[in-house]
C-alpha positions in Angstrom: 82.6 -189.8 -62.1 83.6 -186.3 -63.2 87.4 -186.0 -63.2 90.0 -183.3 -63.9 93.5 -184.5 -64.8 96.3 -182.2 -63.8 98.8 -181.4 -66.6 101.5 -183.6 -65.0 99.1 -186.6 -65.2 98.2 -185.9 -68.9 101.9 -185.4 -69.8 102.9 -188.7 -68.0 100.0 -190.5 -69.8 101.2 -189.3 -73.2 104.9 -189.8 -72.8 105.3 -192.7 -70.3 102.0 -194.5 -70.0 101.4 -196.4 -66.8 98.6 -195.5 -64.4 98.1 -192.0 -65.9 97.5 -193.5 -69.3 95.0 -195.9 -67.7 93.1 -192.9 -66.4 92.8 -191.6 -70.0 91.8 -195.0 -71.1 89.0 -195.0 -68.5 87.8 -191.8 -70.0 87.9 -193.3 -73.5 85.9 -196.3 -72.2 83.4 -193.9 -70.6 84.1 -195.2 -67.1 84.8 -191.5 -66.1 84.1 -188.2 -67.7 87.2 -186.0 -68.1 87.1 -182.2 -68.0 89.7 -179.5 -68.8 89.8 -175.8 -69.4 91.4 -173.5 -72.0 94.0 -172.6 -69.4 94.9 -176.2 -68.7 95.1 -177.0 -72.4 97.4 -174.0 -72.9 99.6 -175.2 -70.0 99.8 -178.7 -71.5 100.8 -177.3 -74.9 103.5 -175.1 -73.2 104.9 -178.0 -71.2 104.9 -180.4 -74.2 106.8 -177.8 -76.2 109.8 -177.8 -73.8 113.0 -179.0 -75.4 113.5 -181.6 -72.7 110.5 -183.5 -74.0 111.2 -183.4 -77.7 113.1 -186.7 -77.9 110.5 -188.5 -75.9 107.6 -187.2 -78.1 109.5 -188.4 -81.1 110.1 -191.8 -79.4 106.4 -192.3 -78.8 105.7 -191.6 -82.4 103.4 -188.6 -82.0 103.5 -184.8 -82.3 102.4 -182.1 -79.9 99.6 -181.2 -82.3 98.3 -184.8 -82.3 98.5 -185.0 -78.5 96.6 -181.8 -77.9 94.0 -182.7 -80.5 93.5 -186.1 -79.0 93.1 -184.6 -75.5 90.7 -181.9 -76.7 88.6 -184.7 -78.3 88.7 -186.7 -75.1 88.1 -184.0 -72.4 85.1 -181.8 -72.1 86.0 -178.1 -72.0 84.6 -176.0 -69.2 84.8 -172.2 -68.6 86.4 -171.4 -65.3 85.7 -168.3 -63.2 88.3 -166.5 -61.0 88.6 -167.7 -57.5 90.6 -166.6 -54.5 94.1 -168.1 -54.4 94.1 -171.4 -52.4 97.5 -172.9 -53.1 100.9 -171.4 -53.3 101.1 -172.2 -57.0 98.7 -170.2 -59.3 98.8 -173.1 -61.8 97.3 -175.4 -59.0 94.5 -172.8 -58.5 93.7 -173.2 -62.2 93.2 -177.0 -61.7 91.0 -176.3 -58.7 89.0 -173.7 -60.6 88.5 -176.2 -63.5 87.3 -178.9 -61.0 84.8 -176.5 -59.5 83.5 -175.4 -62.9 83.2 -179.0 -64.0 81.4 -180.0 -60.7 84.1 -182.7 -60.6 84.4 -185.3 -57.8 88.1 -186.0 -58.4 91.3 -184.4 -59.4 94.1 -186.7 -60.6 97.6 -185.4 -59.9 101.0 -186.2 -58.5 101.5 -182.6 -57.4 102.3 -182.7 -53.7 101.0 -179.1 -53.1 97.6 -180.1 -54.6 97.5 -183.4 -52.9 97.8 -181.8 -49.4 94.5 -180.0 -50.1 92.6 -183.4 -50.3 89.7 -183.1 -50.1 89.0 -179.6 -51.5 85.4 -178.7 -51.2 84.3 -182.3 -51.4 86.6 -183.0 -54.4 89.1 -185.8 -53.8 92.7 -185.1 -55.0 94.4 -188.4 -55.7 97.3 -190.0 -57.6 96.5 -191.9 -60.8 96.9 -195.2 -59.0 94.6 -194.1 -56.2 92.1 -192.8 -58.7 92.1 -196.1 -60.6 91.5 -198.0 -57.3 88.6 -195.7 -56.5 87.1 -196.3 -59.9 87.4 -200.0 -59.4 85.3 -200.0 -56.2 81.7 -201.1 -56.6 79.3 -198.2 -56.5 76.5 -198.2 -53.9 
């Protein structure tokens, strides 16, 4: 399955683990193929650099550089094209554009604005837990 993880999912995976980290583990184990874009990588880097996350990054024993490098190695980079705005948040439109460019079947996010669009052009938009449950289902 081709998947795009929203920045909030990747951030949660890096800093708190849980279901978002299991999504990244599924990518490492090649149970799904993860995609991202230069815009989403830049957003992740910007969010990780916020002062409020500095102590947590230190607690998990990593650096922003290591996290970004690890994510770049894990996710396939796609080039997005401009699309007409769909959501009220331009950052959400970047996630949708990435999913379209990647021909993804799933976006993993906890963003309520994105989740209300499920499905978007046949792309499911699910939480990390819901995505893991979907991955666990036998394929026909």
